[in-house]
Backbone as CSV, one residue per row, in Angstrom:
resi,resn,N_x,N_y,N_z,CA_x,CA_y,CA_z,C_x,C_y,C_z
1,MET,37.108,23.294,69.067,35.868,22.552,68.866,34.676,23.482,69.056
2,ASN,33.675,23.323,68.179,32.451,24.080,68.390,31.542,23.334,69.373
3,ARG,30.294,23.750,69.488,29.394,23.159,70.475,28.456,22.100,69.892
4,GLY,28.704,21.723,68.654,27.828,20.745,68.027,26.525,21.381,67.581
5,TRP,25.680,20.579,66.934,24.433,21.130,66.412,23.400,20.026,66.291
6,THR,22.133,20.403,66.404,21.038,19.458,66.250,20.239,19.790,64.996
7,TYR,20.144,18.822,64.085,19.384,18.982,62.848,18.065,18.221,62.999
8,ARG,16.945,18.912,62.809,15.632,18.287,62.984,14.807,18.481,61.715
9,GLU,14.172,17.433,61.251,13.388,17.516,60.022,12.227,16.536,60.066
10,GLN,11.168,16.870,59.350,9.976,16.019,59.307,10.002,15.145,58.057
11,VAL,9.645,13.900,58.214,9.633,12.946,57.097,8.479,13.292,56.163
12,ASP,8.783,13.452,54.866,7.726,13.756,53.910,7.204,12.473,53.255
13,ARG,6.194,12.621,52.415,5.550,11.452,51.822,6.488,10.643,50.937
14,SER,7.448,11.321,50.298,8.362,10.608,49.402,9.254,9.624,50.154
15,ALA,9.391,9.798,51.483,10.244,8.920,52.285,9.444,7.842,53.013
16,GLN,8.143,7.772,52.771,7.301,6.744,53.403,7.849,5.350,53.083
17,GLY,8.137,4.555,54.119,8.610,3.194,53.938,10.109,3.042,53.764
18,VAL,10.834,4.157,53.654,12.295,4.108,53.513,12.914,3.864,54.888
19,THR,13.989,3.090,54.939,14.638,2.859,56.228,15.384,4.117,56.673
20,VAL,15.633,4.208,57.968,16.366,5.355,58.507,17.734,5.476,57.848
21,LEU,18.421,4.354,57.687,19.750,4.387,57.086,19.688,4.853,55.641
22,ASP,18.742,4.333,54.861,18.636,4.749,53.457,18.263,6.225,53.351
23,TYR,17.448,6.698,54.268,17.032,8.106,54.249,18.254,9.024,54.320
24,TYR,19.101,8.795,55.311,20.269,9.664,55.469,21.312,9.428,54.389
25,THR,21.507,8.191,54.000,22.511,7.878,52.981,22.155,8.522,51.649
26,GLN,20.881,8.471,51.286,20.455,8.995,49.998,20.359,10.515,49.972
27,ARG,20.005,11.120,51.096,19.789,12.560,51.115,21.033,13.364,51.486
28,TYR,21.923,12.783,52.250,23.087,13.519,52.732,24.353,12.747,52.357
29,ARG,24.768,12.968,51.129,25.852,12.175,50.541,27.244,12.632,50.958
30,HIS,27.296,13.666,51.792,28.609,14.104,52.282,29.218,13.069,53.217
31,SER,28.411,12.138,53.723,28.907,11.070,54.597,28.598,9.717,53.953
32,THR,29.427,8.723,54.267,29.239,7.398,53.699,28.137,6.639,54.432
33,ARG,27.710,5.536,53.827,26.679,4.701,54.437,27.131,4.158,55.790
34,SER,28.394,3.759,55.865,28.891,3.217,57.131,28.974,4.300,58.206
35,GLU,29.260,5.540,57.817,29.302,6.632,58.790,27.907,6.904,59.353
36,TRP,26.898,6.911,58.492,25.541,7.111,58.971,25.095,5.952,59.862
37,GLN,25.495,4.738,59.495,25.130,3.579,60.312,25.751,3.680,61.701
38,GLY,26.984,4.143,61.758,27.644,4.318,63.046,26.952,5.360,63.909
39,ARG,26.459,6.418,63.303,25.765,7.457,64.062,24.435,6.944,64.616
40,ILE,23.746,6.139,63.802,22.480,5.563,64.271,22.741,4.634,65.453
41,GLN,23.757,3.782,65.346,24.084,2.840,66.407,24.547,3.550,67.669
42,ALA,25.166,4.730,67.507,25.654,5.486,68.664,24.555,6.308,69.321
43,GLY,23.340,6.266,68.780,22.233,7.007,69.364,22.206,8.482,69.014
44,GLN,22.954,8.879,67.973,22.962,10.283,67.573,21.735,10.655,66.750
45,ILE,21.050,9.664,66.210,19.868,9.918,65.394,18.638,9.375,66.114
46,LEU,17.662,10.251,66.312,16.437,9.905,67.020,15.251,9.956,66.067
47,LEU,14.278,9.102,66.326,13.024,9.102,65.576,11.908,9.405,66.566
48,ASP,11.234,10.532,66.367,10.222,10.993,67.320,10.772,11.011,68.742
49,GLU,12.002,11.557,68.859,12.675,11.775,70.141,13.108,10.490,70.848
50,ALA,13.106,9.365,70.139,13.550,8.099,70.737,14.616,7.466,69.844
51,GLU,15.516,6.669,70.461,16.533,5.985,69.675,15.867,5.033,68.685
52,THR,16.539,4.835,67.565,15.973,4.018,66.501,17.041,3.081,65.962
53,THR,16.706,2.325,64.916,17.657,1.415,64.292,17.794,1.767,62.821
54,ALA,18.839,1.254,62.223,19.083,1.530,60.805,17.982,0.960,59.923
55,GLU,17.358,-0.148,60.361,16.378,-0.843,59.524,14.943,-0.361,59.749
56,THR,14.731,0.523,60.700,13.377,1.022,60.960,12.849,1.767,59.735
57,ARG,11.609,1.437,59.352,11.005,2.091,58.187,10.202,3.311,58.645
58,LEU,10.347,4.375,57.893,9.781,5.661,58.271,8.327,5.804,57.828
59,LEU,7.602,6.626,58.568,6.234,6.999,58.231,6.192,8.505,57.993
60,ALA,5.442,8.942,56.999,5.302,10.375,56.729,4.766,11.072,57.980
61,GLY,5.376,12.228,58.296,4.953,12.993,59.462,5.813,12.778,60.691
62,GLN,6.615,11.708,60.702,7.512,11.498,61.842,8.640,12.535,61.807
63,TRP,9.296,12.672,62.972,10.385,13.635,63.087,11.716,12.914,63.313
64,LEU,12.706,13.282,62.512,14.066,12.758,62.665,14.951,13.854,63.259
65,THR,15.804,13.458,64.187,16.731,14.393,64.820,18.133,13.815,64.750
66,TYR,19.062,14.585,64.190,20.469,14.183,64.149,21.246,15.097,65.081
67,GLN,21.750,14.514,66.167,22.506,15.264,67.166,23.996,15.169,66.834
68,ARG,24.450,16.136,66.103,25.859,16.113,65.677,26.761,16.538,66.828
69,THR,27.760,15.729,67.112,28.685,16.036,68.201,29.611,17.179,67.792
70,PRO,30.220,17.867,68.775,31.132,18.969,68.443,32.247,18.524,67.507
71,TRP,32.643,19.423,66.612,33.702,19.113,65.665,34.611,20.322,65.461
72,GLN,35.778,20.055,64.953,36.761,21.100,64.689,36.485,21.696,63.318
73,GLU,36.126,22.960,63.277,35.844,23.616,62.004,37.134,24.115,61.361
74,PRO,37.183,24.172,60.023,38.356,24.741,59.357,38.589,26.183,59.792
75,GLU,39.840,26.567,59.855,40.182,27.937,60.221,39.811,28.889,59.083
76,VAL,39.199,30.006,59.423,38.826,31.028,58.445,39.056,32.393,59.072
77,PRO,39.151,33.447,58.267,39.240,34.803,58.842,37.887,35.194,59.416
78,LEU,37.819,35.476,60.696,36.552,35.773,61.354,36.260,37.270,61.454
79,ALA,37.265,38.106,61.317,37.065,39.545,61.461,36.404,40.128,60.220
80,PHE,35.499,41.075,60.440,34.864,41.793,59.336,34.658,43.233,59.764
81,ASP,34.554,44.128,58.783,34.362,45.549,59.073,32.897,45.928,58.876
82,VAL,32.386,46.741,59.786,31.048,47.313,59.638,31.197,48.663,58.936
83,LEU,30.645,48.767,57.734,30.746,49.992,56.951,29.666,51.000,57.342
84,TYR,28.529,50.481,57.810,27.427,51.355,58.186,26.415,50.544,58.992
85,GLU,25.760,51.190,59.957,24.674,50.530,60.669,23.728,51.570,61.248
86,ASP,22.440,51.204,61.291,21.429,51.976,61.982,20.388,50.994,62.494
87,ALA,19.220,51.456,62.864,18.213,50.567,63.445,17.625,49.594,62.435
88,ASP,17.802,49.876,61.138,17.195,49.047,60.093,18.178,48.192,59.310
89,VAL,19.374,48.697,59.057,20.294,47.979,58.174,21.705,47.950,58.757
90,VAL,22.446,46.966,58.299,23.886,46.882,58.569,24.563,46.569,57.244
91,VAL,25.645,47.254,56.948,26.442,46.987,55.758,27.833,46.593,56.225
92,VAL,28.302,45.424,55.807,29.604,44.940,56.251,30.500,44.644,55.052
93,ALA,31.789,44.588,55.330,32.783,44.166,54.345,33.242,42.771,54.738
94,LYS,32.835,41.784,53.964,33.179,40.395,54.274,34.551,40.039,53.707
95,PRO,35.408,39.390,54.494,36.701,38.955,53.965,36.555,37.681,53.136
96,PRO,37.448,37.432,52.198,37.398,36.161,51.464,37.710,35.006,52.404
97,GLY,37.027,33.891,52.214,37.262,32.713,53.042,36.267,32.526,54.160
98,LEU,35.490,33.558,54.483,34.507,33.470,55.564,33.138,33.104,54.990
99,PRO,32.581,31.933,55.338,31.244,31.588,54.858,30.198,32.516,55.475
100,VAL,29.121,32.762,54.745,28.054,33.615,55.263,27.140,32.829,56.196
101,LEU,26.696,31.645,55.749,25.741,30.839,56.500,26.347,29.486,56.872
102,PRO,25.815,28.814,57.886,26.299,27.471,58.239,26.115,26.491,57.088
103,GLY,27.018,25.523,57.005,26.954,24.499,55.973,28.343,24.061,55.583
104,GLY,28.445,22.846,55.029,29.732,22.366,54.547,30.802,22.266,55.611
105,GLY,30.423,21.906,56.846,31.400,21.783,57.920,31.584,23.047,58.732
106,PHE,30.883,24.129,58.365,31.014,25.396,59.084,29.751,25.672,59.890
107,LEU,29.926,26.094,61.122,28.809,26.473,61.988,29.110,27.804,62.679
108,GLU,30.101,27.783,63.567,30.470,28.995,64.292,31.437,29.862,63.494
109,HIS,32.184,29.248,62.585,33.107,30.002,61.731,32.362,30.527,60.511
110,THR,31.314,31.305,60.759,30.504,31.905,59.706,30.214,33.354,60.057
111,LEU,29.876,34.142,59.044,29.522,35.530,59.287,28.277,35.621,60.153
112,LEU,27.278,34.762,59.890,26.039,34.827,60.656,26.286,34.568,62.133
113,TRP,27.119,33.585,62.467,27.400,33.289,63.872,28.102,34.465,64.543
114,GLN,29.051,35.059,63.837,29.765,36.209,64.401,28.811,37.383,64.623
115,LEU,27.857,37.578,63.715,26.870,38.637,63.878,25.967,38.365,65.081
116,GLN,25.663,37.084,65.318,24.841,36.725,66.474,25.534,37.089,67.777
117,GLN,26.853,37.025,67.801,27.595,37.408,68.997,27.611,38.931,69.161
118,CYS,27.652,39.651,68.039,27.690,41.117,68.100,26.311,41.723,68.331
119,TYR,25.286,41.057,67.800,23.915,41.567,67.898,23.011,40.445,68.427
120,PRO,23.129,40.073,69.700,22.372,38.927,70.226,20.861,39.160,70.297
121,GLN,20.420,40.408,70.372,18.992,40.696,70.522,18.272,40.754,69.180
122,ASP,18.904,41.353,68.192,18.286,41.494,66.871,19.338,41.199,65.802
123,THR,19.692,39.933,65.663,20.739,39.525,64.733,20.359,39.910,63.301
124,PRO,21.209,40.639,62.596,20.908,41.034,61.221,20.719,39.821,60.303
125,THR,19.828,39.969,59.343,19.526,38.916,58.377,20.114,39.279,57.025
126,PRO,20.908,38.391,56.403,21.469,38.702,55.077,20.365,38.894,54.034
127,ILE,20.450,39.978,53.273,19.512,40.219,52.177,19.982,39.506,50.916
128,HIS,21.266,39.372,50.771,21.852,38.613,49.662,23.069,37.896,50.214
129,ARG,23.651,37.026,49.418,24.786,36.245,49.896,26.002,36.458,48.999
130,LEU,27.153,36.246,49.591,28.406,36.177,48.843,28.998,34.801,49.070
131,GLY,29.586,34.220,48.032,30.254,32.938,48.171,31.377,33.024,49.181
132,ARG,31.747,31.879,49.730,32.788,31.876,50.755,34.065,32.552,50.260
133,GLY,34.461,32.300,49.034,35.700,32.870,48.511,35.568,34.299,48.014
134,THR,34.358,34.843,48.014,34.110,36.196,47.527,34.197,37.189,48.680
135,SER,34.842,38.303,48.449,34.957,39.353,49.464,34.085,40.536,49.072
136,GLY,33.921,41.480,50.026,33.290,42.740,49.672,32.009,43.067,50.405
137,VAL,31.213,43.966,49.809,30.059,44.582,50.451,28.894,43.608,50.571
138,MET,28.324,43.524,51.777,27.129,42.735,52.033,26.116,43.556,52.815
139,LEU,24.847,43.405,52.429,23.754,44.142,53.067,22.931,43.206,53.939
140,LEU,22.617,43.652,55.156,21.805,42.867,56.085,20.725,43.758,56.691
141,ALA,19.598,43.144,57.020,18.481,43.872,57.626,18.439,43.611,59.125
142,ARG,18.099,44.654,59.894,18.007,44.518,61.352,16.567,44.517,61.851
143,SER,15.636,44.912,61.011,14.241,44.950,61.420,13.387,44.193,60.411
144,PRO,12.233,43.652,60.845,11.349,42.944,59.906,10.915,43.814,58.733
145,ASN,10.651,45.084,59.001,10.232,45.982,57.932,11.347,46.176,56.908
146,ALA,12.568,46.341,57.395,13.702,46.516,56.486,13.938,45.251,55.662
147,ARG,13.791,44.102,56.295,13.988,42.846,55.565,12.988,42.728,54.423
148,LYS,11.730,43.034,54.695,10.696,42.951,53.661,10.957,43.959,52.549
149,TYR,11.287,45.183,52.918,11.496,46.268,51.962,12.705,45.986,51.062
150,LEU,13.801,45.573,51.661,15.020,45.339,50.896,14.922,44.065,50.053
151,SER,14.275,43.040,50.584,14.102,41.806,49.817,13.264,42.057,48.573
152,GLN,12.281,42.927,48.682,11.464,43.269,47.519,12.297,43.990,46.468
153,GLN,13.170,44.886,46.903,14.075,45.557,45.960,14.934,44.551,45.216
154,LEU,15.434,43.575,45.958,16.293,42.568,45.347,15.519,41.763,44.309
155,ARG,14.303,41.345,44.663,13.480,40.560,43.732,13.131,41.353,42.478
156,GLU,12.884,42.650,42.654,12.483,43.478,41.525,13.669,44.091,40.794
157,ARG,14.876,43.651,41.124,16.111,44.057,40.434,16.335,45.564,40.495
158,GLN,16.087,46.115,41.679,16.268,47.546,41.884,17.568,47.863,42.617
159,MET,18.332,46.844,42.971,19.646,47.046,43.573,20.705,46.910,42.491
160,GLN,21.731,47.722,42.594,22.852,47.599,41.666,24.053,47.025,42.413
161,LYS,24.622,45.960,41.873,25.784,45.316,42.492,26.918,45.269,41.470
162,ILE,28.036,45.869,41.824,29.196,45.925,40.940,30.333,45.114,41.562
163,TYR,30.927,44.238,40.764,31.989,43.345,41.225,33.270,43.577,40.430
164,ARG,34.364,43.112,40.995,35.633,42.963,40.280,35.925,41.467,40.178
165,ALA,36.357,41.047,38.996,36.641,39.628,38.770,37.886,39.492,37.911
166,LEU,38.708,38.506,38.226,39.892,38.203,37.425,39.622,36.918,36.665
167,ALA,39.537,37.027,35.333,39.148,35.902,34.485,40.314,35.438,33.620
168,LYS,40.328,34.153,33.311,41.326,33.603,32.415,41.067,34.086,30.986
169,GLY,42.151,34.339,30.255,42.021,34.734,28.861,42.064,36.237,28.675
170,ILE,42.380,36.662,27.443,42.489,38.099,27.151,41.762,38.468,25.860
171,SER,41.044,37.519,25.271,40.458,37.754,23.944,39.026,38.267,23.977
172,MET,38.467,38.503,25.152,37.081,38.978,25.208,36.991,40.426,24.741
173,PRO,35.813,40.852,24.227,35.645,42.249,23.814,35.703,43.193,25.002
174,ASP,35.835,44.496,24.715,35.939,45.483,25.790,34.687,45.540,26.647
175,ARG,33.532,45.327,26.017,32.260,45.290,26.728,31.441,44.114,26.208
176,PHE,30.803,43.368,27.091,29.950,42.274,26.652,28.944,41.937,27.745
177,THR,27.841,41.348,27.335,26.766,40.975,28.250,26.525,39.477,28.146
178,ILE,26.341,38.829,29.296,26.094,37.389,29.352,24.688,37.168,29.898
179,THR,23.907,36.351,29.206,22.531,36.073,29.648,22.262,34.572,29.720
180,GLU,23.280,33.791,29.961,23.128,32.341,30.059,22.204,31.982,31.230
181,PRO,21.157,31.175,30.988,20.294,30.761,32.107,21.077,29.928,33.119
182,ILE,20.674,30.019,34.374,21.339,29.294,35.457,20.316,28.430,36.183
183,GLY,20.652,27.151,36.371,19.752,26.228,37.050,20.512,25.161,37.801
184,LYS,19.783,24.233,38.366,20.383,23.171,39.155,20.861,22.031,38.260
185,GLN,22.007,21.469,38.628,22.549,20.302,37.931,22.935,19.255,38.974
186,PRO,22.664,17.974,38.712,23.005,16.929,39.679,24.486,16.926,40.044
187,HIS,24.755,16.637,41.323,26.134,16.537,41.809,26.236,15.266,42.645
188,PRO,27.290,14.474,42.466,27.367,13.161,43.117,27.440,13.187,44.633
189,THR,27.902,14.284,45.238,27.994,14.323,46.702,27.043,15.335,47.335
190,LEU,26.733,16.414,46.636,25.877,17.453,47.202,24.415,17.301,46.814
191,GLY,24.134,16.442,45.870,22.777,16.324,45.360,22.585,17.177,44.121
192,TYR,22.929,18.477,44.237,22.890,19.361,43.078,23.778,20.571,43.336
193,VAL,24.175,21.216,42.262,24.843,22.515,42.318,24.243,23.377,41.218
194,TYR,24.429,24.681,41.311,23.970,25.579,40.259,25.021,25.640,39.152
195,ALA,24.531,25.742,37.908,25.413,25.747,36.753,24.675,26.362,35.568
196,ALA,25.396,26.559,34.460,24.745,26.979,33.226,23.778,25.880,32.801
197,HIS,22.544,26.270,32.522,21.514,25.274,32.239,20.496,25.881,31.272
198,SER,20.279,25.206,30.141,19.385,25.747,29.110,17.962,25.951,29.615
199,GLN,17.554,25.165,30.623,16.203,25.283,31.175,16.191,26.057,32.499
200,GLY,17.284,26.743,32.787,17.389,27.468,34.038,16.699,28.817,34.008
201,ALA,16.906,29.596,35.062,16.285,30.908,35.204,17.131,31.990,34.541
202,PHE,16.478,33.052,34.141,17.171,34.165,33.494,18.188,34.797,34.442
203,ALA,19.333,35.156,33.895,20.360,35.870,34.646,21.143,36.736,33.670
204,GLN,21.568,37.907,34.129,22.304,38.815,33.245,23.494,39.422,33.969
205,SER,24.641,39.407,33.296,25.868,40.014,33.813,26.442,40.918,32.732
206,ASN,26.680,42.182,33.069,27.256,43.150,32.138,28.724,43.356,32.488
207,CYS,29.603,43.117,31.541,31.045,43.087,31.811,31.785,44.179,31.049
208,ILE,32.749,44.787,31.729,33.622,45.794,31.130,35.068,45.429,31.458
209,VAL,35.932,45.435,30.458,37.348,45.148,30.671,38.029,46.364,31.291
210,LEU,38.728,46.125,32.396,39.481,47.189,33.068,40.974,47.088,32.775
211,ARG,41.479,45.868,32.630,42.914,45.677,32.409,43.155,44.299,31.816
212,ARG,44.063,44.221,30.874,44.462,42.931,30.312,45.911,42.658,30.695
213,ASP,46.162,41.481,31.281,47.508,41.061,31.609,47.967,40.033,30.574
214,ALA,49.019,39.300,30.873,49.553,38.343,29.900,48.567,37.212,29.611
215,THR,47.920,36.689,30.663,47.018,35.544,30.475,45.655,35.741,31.123
216,ALA,45.431,36.887,31.750,44.173,37.102,32.477,43.680,38.523,32.249
217,THR,42.394,38.725,32.545,41.760,40.020,32.347,41.000,40.421,33.596
218,LEU,41.193,41.666,34.009,40.440,42.212,35.141,39.153,42.829,34.602
219,LEU,38.032,42.414,35.176,36.733,42.847,34.702,35.938,43.550,35.781
220,GLU,35.111,44.506,35.345,34.057,45.044,36.192,32.763,44.376,35.732
221,VAL,32.048,43.765,36.669,30.822,43.032,36.327,29.672,43.604,37.137
222,THR,28.627,44.045,36.438,27.437,44.584,37.089,26.289,43.593,36.928
223,ILE,25.621,43.274,38.023,24.500,42.331,37.964,23.275,42.947,38.650
224,LEU,22.126,42.719,38.030,20.860,43.066,38.658,20.189,41.809,39.194
225,THR,20.331,40.707,38.471,19.896,39.412,38.995,20.956,38.906,39.957
226,GLY,20.601,37.967,40.802,21.546,37.478,41.802,21.459,35.982,41.972
227,LYS,21.629,35.238,40.890,21.591,33.786,40.972,22.835,33.273,41.705
228,PRO,22.737,32.120,42.379,23.909,31.593,43.086,25.105,31.416,42.154
229,HIS,26.242,31.982,42.562,27.506,31.846,41.831,27.391,32.377,40.400
230,GLN,26.553,33.390,40.214,26.241,33.866,38.863,27.466,34.281,38.069
231,ILE,28.331,35.098,38.650,29.478,35.603,37.892,30.448,34.470,37.567
232,ARG,30.677,33.583,38.510,31.566,32.443,38.261,31.022,31.588,37.119
233,ILE,29.730,31.318,37.157,29.106,30.484,36.131,29.092,31.199,34.791
234,HIS,28.693,32.462,34.783,28.565,33.193,33.524,29.890,33.333,32.785
235,LEU,30.929,33.742,33.495,32.213,33.919,32.813,32.756,32.579,32.315
236,ALA,32.560,31.529,33.098,32.990,30.200,32.632,32.161,29.759,31.434
237,ALA,30.883,30.120,31.416,29.994,29.702,30.331,30.434,30.257,28.987
238,VAL,31.007,31.469,28.981,31.441,32.071,27.710,32.932,31.866,27.457
239,GLY,33.559,30.988,28.249,34.941,30.619,27.976,35.998,31.329,28.773
240,TYR,35.587,32.099,29.812,36.553,32.850,30.615,36.348,32.585,32.107
241,PRO,36.606,31.364,32.572,36.412,31.071,34.007,37.327,31.929,34.868
242,LEU,36.927,32.128,36.112,37.749,32.919,37.017,39.085,32.232,37.277
243,VAL,40.119,33.018,37.355,41.439,32.493,37.694,41.361,31.826,39.062
244,GLY,41.785,30.576,39.151,41.824,29.859,40.416,40.522,29.214,40.835
245,ASP,39.475,29.291,40.006,38.195,28.683,40.387,38.315,27.163,40.286
246,PRO,38.158,26.446,41.417,38.316,24.991,41.385,37.081,24.251,40.889
247,LEU,35.945,24.961,40.766,34.682,24.266,40.483,34.170,24.462,39.066
248,TYR,34.092,25.696,38.600,33.437,25.955,37.312,34.452,26.038,36.175
249,ALA,34.304,25.123,35.228,35.188,25.048,34.074,34.525,25.705,32.873
250,ILE,35.232,25.778,31.764,34.696,26.371,30.537,33.371,25.697,30.189
251,GLY,32.384,26.516,29.898,31.038,26.027,29.647,30.103,26.297,30.803
252,GLY,30.661,26.704,31.957,29.833,26.994,33.117,29.332,25.746,33.815
253,ILE,29.996,24.620,33.567,29.610,23.338,34.145,30.584,22.981,35.260
254,PRO,30.098,22.517,36.406,31.007,22.172,37.506,31.839,20.938,37.212
255,VAL,33.024,20.895,37.779,33.885,19.720,37.700,33.305,18.657,38.627
256,ILE,32.906,17.519,38.063,32.300,16.465,38.896,33.075,15.159,38.820
257,ARG,34.229,15.186,38.186,35.080,13.997,38.143,36.446,14.349,38.683
258,SER,36.952,13.527,39.568,38.284,13.750,40.137,39.282,12.813,39.488
259,ALA,40.576,13.087,39.718,41.624,12.279,39.109,41.610,10.852,39.627
260,SER,41.187,10.656,40.856,41.106,9.317,41.427,39.947,9.282,42.407
261,GLU,39.557,8.101,42.815,38.423,7.957,43.710,38.698,8.538,45.094
262,THR,39.979,8.709,45.414,40.330,9.239,46.739,40.337,10.766,46.764
263,ASP,40.334,11.402,45.592,40.331,12.855,45.542,38.956,13.395,45.908
264,LYS,38.939,14.502,46.608,37.684,15.145,46.984,37.197,16.024,45.838
265,LEU,35.934,15.862,45.484,35.368,16.684,44.425,35.252,18.134,44.888
266,PRO,35.516,19.095,44.005,35.348,20.501,44.393,33.881,20.824,44.633
267,VAL,33.643,21.750,45.546,32.285,22.186,45.887,32.249,23.710,45.816
268,PRO,31.029,24.313,45.769,30.936,25.770,45.621,31.668,26.562,46.692
269,GLY,31.801,26.013,47.906,32.458,26.745,48.985,33.971,26.733,48.935
270,ASP,34.557,25.996,48.008,36.018,25.985,47.888,36.505,27.346,47.400
271,CYS,37.621,27.798,47.956,38.175,29.108,47.593,39.249,28.961,46.521
272,GLY,39.893,30.088,46.208,40.962,30.086,45.219,40.718,31.047,44.080
273,TYR,39.462,31.364,43.829,39.137,32.295,42.742,39.233,33.737,43.242
274,HIS,39.161,34.698,42.308,39.321,36.112,42.644,38.052,36.863,42.236
275,LEU,37.220,37.187,43.227,35.951,37.878,43.000,35.661,38.771,44.200
276,HIS,35.271,40.013,43.927,35.083,40.989,45.007,33.847,41.835,44.731
277,ALA,32.956,41.940,45.719,31.785,42.806,45.627,32.220,44.232,45.931
278,LEU,32.436,45.006,44.894,33.037,46.329,45.025,32.056,47.370,45.533
279,GLN,30.831,47.365,44.962,29.895,48.449,45.262,28.458,47.936,45.280
280,LEU,27.673,48.478,46.201,26.265,48.108,46.326,25.437,49.371,46.496
281,SER,24.392,49.494,45.662,23.489,50.639,45.741,22.071,50.146,45.982
282,PHE,21.365,50.797,46.911,19.998,50.403,47.238,19.273,51.595,47.847
283,THR,17.968,51.447,48.040,17.164,52.477,48.693,16.856,52.036,50.114
284,HIS,17.238,52.864,51.070,16.987,52.577,52.483,15.481,52.593,52.744
285,PRO,14.998,51.837,53.738,13.572,51.881,54.062,13.032,53.282,54.330
286,ASN,13.899,54.230,54.669,13.444,55.611,54.887,13.356,56.411,53.591
287,GLY,13.669,55.756,52.460,13.572,56.415,51.160,14.876,56.978,50.630
288,GLN,15.928,56.941,51.424,17.211,57.508,51.023,17.979,56.544,50.126
289,SER,18.526,57.055,49.023,19.387,56.246,48.161,20.767,56.146,48.797
290,MET,21.316,54.947,48.849,22.594,54.726,49.512,23.509,53.897,48.620
291,THR,24.790,54.232,48.630,25.801,53.491,47.888,27.005,53.260,48.791
292,PHE,27.496,52.013,48.826,28.662,51.672,49.642,29.695,50.983,48.770
293,THR,30.953,51.338,49.007,32.062,50.768,48.245,33.064,50.153,49.213
294,CYS,33.621,49.029,48.803,34.629,48.333,49.608,35.885,48.157,48.772
295,GLN,37.010,48.627,49.279,38.274,48.561,48.556,38.617,47.124,48.201
296,PRO,38.954,46.848,46.933,39.282,45.472,46.528,40.686,45.063,46.968
297,PRO,40.966,43.781,47.013,42.335,43.328,47.295,43.261,43.761,46.147
298,PRO,44.566,43.836,46.395,45.491,44.365,45.393,45.394,43.682,44.030
299,ILE,45.175,42.368,43.991,45.138,41.662,42.712,43.962,42.103,41.852
300,LEU,42.936,42.712,42.478,41.757,43.161,41.744,41.694,44.694,41.628
301,ALA,42.759,45.346,41.994,42.800,46.812,41.889,43.202,47.220,40.476
302,VAL,42.697,48.371,40.043,43.024,48.875,38.702,44.424,49.461,38.707
């Protein structure tokens, strides 16, 4: 069991007049209406630091607090390797299955929590993220100056990120570029997920075939943009979803219908796909160009 967590948020104008129960039911669909009602009745949800009722109507500017009791988190691989560290940056090799940030039932079983235990005084801040099922090189900043400097590089597309991906199908050309826009799409339980979207933001993935097997192809994918789940979405958008990806189907659209009402819909944090951040190149705050490589798992090796 972890130690539980307290979620605190301020009521905005759009929630003026909404009941406490409707607020949580509509905004946090991972739990049912009856589950939220039970939490309110148990005193786990406070309004301006006082117990409230399900029928209480909210006013803009009030504060809601949800005191989540300790829970058993799913087991994940917690060990990670530090590839490099100094006073400004840390570069780690993240294992597949380990979430980077809290969310989706994970709190202490995350890379960030483990880093907080290793670096309690100046916990490194992720400059970019890897999906839970994605392994490989991750860059983190240890100082405010490094965070600002590296984040600017990321925004200006000055970092090079090279991945290995195993995609379904063998008919793609030896080299191809994907520029499908990526944006938010409604999701029945999460509110939204990222997907291929004609009105989305620009994203580019450059792909090179490394090996063709009977039904799958090993690809090297280089990205300068870093949209959420970009490689998974892009390859699915052009008809080559990642082998084992439970969420993104052909077209780059998430699966939002299950076989029955009792089945759990897939979410971005579900594992099963094969994607590895092989290499990351960036400029250190001291001006030095740096490149780090992380050995891929055997299924993604050439």
